[in-house]
Every structure is written in structure tokens, then in C-alpha cells.
BADRENSE-582219 format. One record per residue: z, x, y of N, C-alpha, C in turn. Coordinates in pm, whole numbers, plus 32768, in hexadecimal, padded with zeros to 4 digits. Layout:
BEGIN
ZXYZXYZXY
...
END
This chain:
BEGIN
6FD8E0868925701DDFF2893E70B2E02B89A3
70AADFD38A087146DFD38A5A71C9DF8B8A1B
7217DFDA8A417292DFAB8A0872C1DF178A54
730CDEB289F8731CDE3F8A0473ACDE298A36
73C3DDC98A98742EDDB78ADE7499DD898A8C
751EDDB38A68756CDD638A1A75EADD2C8A4D
75F0DD4A8AEE7669DD228B2D7637DD1D8BBD
766BDCC18C2E7672DCD58CB276C1DC868CDC
76F6DCD98D677758DCD28DAF774DDCC78E38
774ADC5C8E897737DC4F8F107775DCAC8F6C
774FDCEA8FB37791DD508FFC7790DD3A90AE
77D2DD43910177C2DD5E91937723DD7F91B2
7702DD43922A769ADD8F92777621DD669229
7627DD0E91DD759EDCE091657580DD429110
75CDDD7F90C575DDDDE7907A75F2DD938FDE
75A9DDB68F8C75F6DDAE8EF675F5DE0C8EA3
7665DE098E5E7697DE768E1A766FDE5A8D9B
75FEDEBA8D5B75B6DE838CC775ECDEFE8C6B
75F8DEA48BEC760EDF068B877583DF048B07
7549DF798AEC74DCDF528A9D74F4DF7489FE
7486DF3D899B74ADDF5C892F74A5DFE088F1
7484E04189737487E0C5892E7517E123896E
756BE0C0899175DAE0EC89B375F1E1118A2D
758BE1178A757581E1368B1975BEE0CB8B67
761BE1028BD17637E0978C3E7614E0C78CBE
75C8E0578CF07567E07B8D73758BE0138DC8
7568E0298E50758BDFBB8EC574EFDFA88EFC
74E9DF318F257452DF058F377473DEB88FC3
7443DED49035744CDEA390A973BCDE4C90BD
73F8DDC190E27384DD609108737ADD319182
73BADD6891D273A0DD6592707319DD7392A9
72CCDDC09268724BDDBE92A471F4DD479268
722BDD2391FB71D7DC8691A971F6DC339205
7257DC0A922172A8DBA1926F724CDBAF9320
7263DC1F933B7216DC3593CC715ADC2193C2
711BDC289378708FDC3393687057DBB59318
70B0DB7492D17073DAF9927170B1DA72927D
7086DA2292B670C8D97292A470E8D9779235
70B8D98791BE70EFD958911C7183D9989119
7184DA0891777221DA3F913472AED9FF91D7
7254D9DA921F729DD9C292AD7335D97B927F
7339D9269223738FD8D891D57407D93891BE
7413D9A591947465DA07918B74A9DA5291F6
7483DA2E925D74B6DA5092EA755CDA0F92D3
7553D99292AD75D0D96B92A1762CD9819245
76A6D9C2925276FFDA1C920A7730D9BB9173
773CD95891987780D8F9910A7701D8F190C1
7697D8F790DC7619D8A390987610D9579065
7611D98A908C75E2DA2D90667637DA4A8FD5
76C1DA198FF37718DA358F6D770ED9F08F23
768ED98B8F0C7662D93B8E8E7630D9918E2F
75E8DA258E487599DA608E0075C1DA828D80
756BDA6C8CFC7584DA5F8C817517DACD8C37
754ADAEE8BD374EFDB3D8B70747ADAD18B28
73FEDADF8B3973BBDA998ADC731FDACF8AC1
7319DADC8A3672B2DB0A89E87298DBAB8A1D
730ADBEC8A287315DC728A527308DCBD8ACB
72FEDC448B3572EDDC5C8BC97387DC028C03
735EDBE28C6173C4DBA38CB1739CDB2A8CEF
73DEDAAE8D097389DA4C8D457404D9DB8D83
73F6D9A08E017443D9638E3E7416D8C88E35
747DD85C8E47745ED7F08E1B73FAD79B8E30
73A9D7BB8EB67320D77D8EC272AAD7C08EAF
72B7D8278E4B7232D84B8DFD721CD9028E45
7261D9218E98723BD98C8EE6724CDA0E8E7C
71F8DA588E7A720ADABA8E0C71BCDB4E8E1D
71CADBAE8DD3718EDC188DE17178DC658D44
70F3DCA98D4070E2DCE78CCA713EDD5C8C97
717ADD738C1771B6DDC98BEF7174DE4B8C1D
710DDE668C3770BFDEE88C5070F8DF0A8CEA
70DBDEA58D487120DEAD8DBF7190DECD8DAB
71FFDE8A8DAA727BDE958D8A72BADF188D6E
728FDF678D057298DFDE8CBE7246E02F8D1A
71CDE0368D5A7193E0B38D9F71C4E0988E32
71F2E0458E537212E0518EF572AEE05B8EFB
72FFE0638EA17386E0628EC573C3E0D88EB1
742FE1068ED07471E17F8ED874D1E1A08E63
74CFE1F38E017531E21E8DA875A0E2518DDD
75F7E1EF8D9C7680E2238DBC76CBE24D8D56
76C1E2278CDF7709E27E8C4476ACE24F8BE0
76DAE29A8B6A76A9E2748AFB7717E2608A9F
7734E1F38A517799E1F689F67791E2438983
7720E27789617728E2C588F87736E34E8929
7741E36989AD7778E3E589E27711E45689ED
769CE44489EC7608E49289F57609E4A08A73
761BE45E8ACB75E0E4598B657631E4A98BAA
END
């Protein structure tokens, strides 16, 4: 089972800083999703992008754009581990 998102912080260049319940802090780049899918096109707007929130162990924007916890975890880059094991 994949770790669940417990906090999210929008960053520049369509990235989100994610903290997972396994204490890992990871960065996920939404750019390629925005570029290839009309479903995510609204995320190009910086102010709208900032509306991201944690939802059911994942992240979601106001109009329903979301990704699975598996995608967020497996395609993100590890920055640190709050438990000190990374």
C-alpha cells in the first residue's frame, strides 16, 4: 500500500511539496500532466494552482482535478525524511 499525503504546499513552476504519512517529504511536478491533458489545463493558472488541498490521502483542486496517492508517491522526488532514515 502506498503512503498517503498528509500535507501539500504549492510551489513555483507547477510543483507541489508533499508530506506523506511515512514521514517522507517529496516534490511532484505537475507540468507534464498540464501539458498533455485538458483535464489539468486549468492548473496553468498560478492562483488556481494554489488552491490545492489534501483529500482522502491524495491532493485535489477546487474543480476536482486530482491524482492517485500511488502516482504522487511513485513519480515524485524524495527530498527528505522527517524520521531521519532517508
